[in-house]
C-alpha positions as CSV (number, residue, x, y, z in Angstrom):
1,M,-28.6,5.7,14.3
2,S,-26.3,5.0,17.1
3,T,-22.9,6.5,17.8
4,T,-21.6,2.9,17.1
5,E,-23.3,2.5,13.8
6,T,-21.5,5.2,12.7
7,L,-18.5,4.4,13.5
8,R,-18.9,0.9,12.5
9,Q,-19.7,2.6,8.6
10,E,-16.9,5.1,9.1
11,T,-14.5,2.7,9.5
12,T,-15.9,0.0,6.8
13,S,-16.3,2.2,4.0
14,T,-13.8,2.6,1.5
15,G,-12.5,6.0,-0.1
16,T,-12.3,7.3,-3.9
17,W,-10.0,8.9,-6.4
18,E,-11.9,12.0,-5.1
19,D,-10.9,11.6,-1.8
20,V,-7.2,11.4,-2.7
21,R,-7.6,14.7,-5.7
22,D,-7.4,17.4,-2.5
23,L,-4.2,15.6,-0.6
24,P,-0.4,16.7,-1.0
25,P,1.6,15.0,-3.6
26,S,3.4,13.1,-1.6
27,A,0.3,11.1,-0.6
28,K,-1.0,11.1,-4.3
29,L,2.3,9.6,-5.1
30,V,1.8,6.8,-2.4
31,A,-1.2,5.9,-3.0
32,K,-0.4,5.7,-7.5
33,V,2.7,3.6,-5.5
34,L,0.8,0.9,-3.6
35,E,-2.1,0.8,-6.9
36,Y,0.8,-0.7,-8.8
37,N,2.6,-2.8,-5.8
38,D,-0.3,-4.3,-4.2
39,T,1.5,-4.2,-0.4
40,M,3.8,-2.6,0.8
41,T,5.8,-1.8,4.6
42,Q,7.0,2.0,4.9
43,Q,10.1,1.2,4.3
44,E,9.4,-0.2,1.1
45,I,7.3,2.6,-0.3
46,A,10.0,5.2,0.7
47,E,12.8,2.9,-1.5
48,E,10.3,3.0,-4.3
49,T,9.2,7.0,-4.3
50,L,12.2,8.3,-3.1
51,L,10.6,10.0,-0.3
52,P,12.3,10.5,2.8
53,A,10.3,8.2,5.6
54,R,8.7,11.0,7.6
55,T,7.2,12.1,4.3
56,V,5.9,9.2,3.8
57,R,4.6,8.5,7.2
58,Y,2.7,11.6,6.9
59,A,1.3,10.3,3.9
60,L,0.2,7.3,5.2
61,N,-1.5,9.1,8.1
62,R,-3.4,11.5,5.7
63,L,-4.4,8.3,3.3
64,D,-5.6,6.6,6.5
65,E,-7.8,9.7,7.4
66,E,-9.6,9.5,3.8
67,N,-10.2,6.0,4.3
68,V,-8.1,4.9,1.4
69,V,-5.5,2.9,3.1
70,E,-6.0,-0.5,5.0
71,S,-2.6,-1.2,7.3
72,R,-2.3,-4.6,9.0
73,F,0.7,-6.3,11.5
74,S,3.0,-8.1,8.6
75,F,3.0,-12.1,9.7
76,S,6.7,-12.3,9.2
77,D,7.7,-9.5,11.3
78,A,5.0,-8.1,13.5
79,R,7.0,-4.7,14.1
80,K,6.3,-4.5,10.6
81,R,2.8,-2.9,8.8
82,L,1.7,-3.8,5.8
83,Y,-0.3,-1.2,4.0
84,S,-2.5,-1.4,0.7
85,L,-4.9,0.3,-1.2
86,C,-8.6,0.2,-1.2
87,I,-10.0,2.6,-3.3
88,E,-13.7,2.0,-4.7
89,P,-12.6,0.7,-8.6
90,R,-13.8,3.6,-11.0
91,D,-16.6,3.6,-13.5
């Protein structure tokens, strides 16, 4: 398998709740909030969780490393990113 194919598989695979289990509590909280609210901005996540923006940013980075969150630019405001959870459903 070539490096390009490996990278493609890594970027398209979604995570599981098992991937979230060993993350810090702030990342678990952000994952749960995204599970219930679908798509949110970083500011909305901070308001909902009552976590500081810096902690939310760290949690989102950790979730992104585990491939359990995806982000895209907001169409209404290109300065903002929208985050949503991409975890395989439980059996």
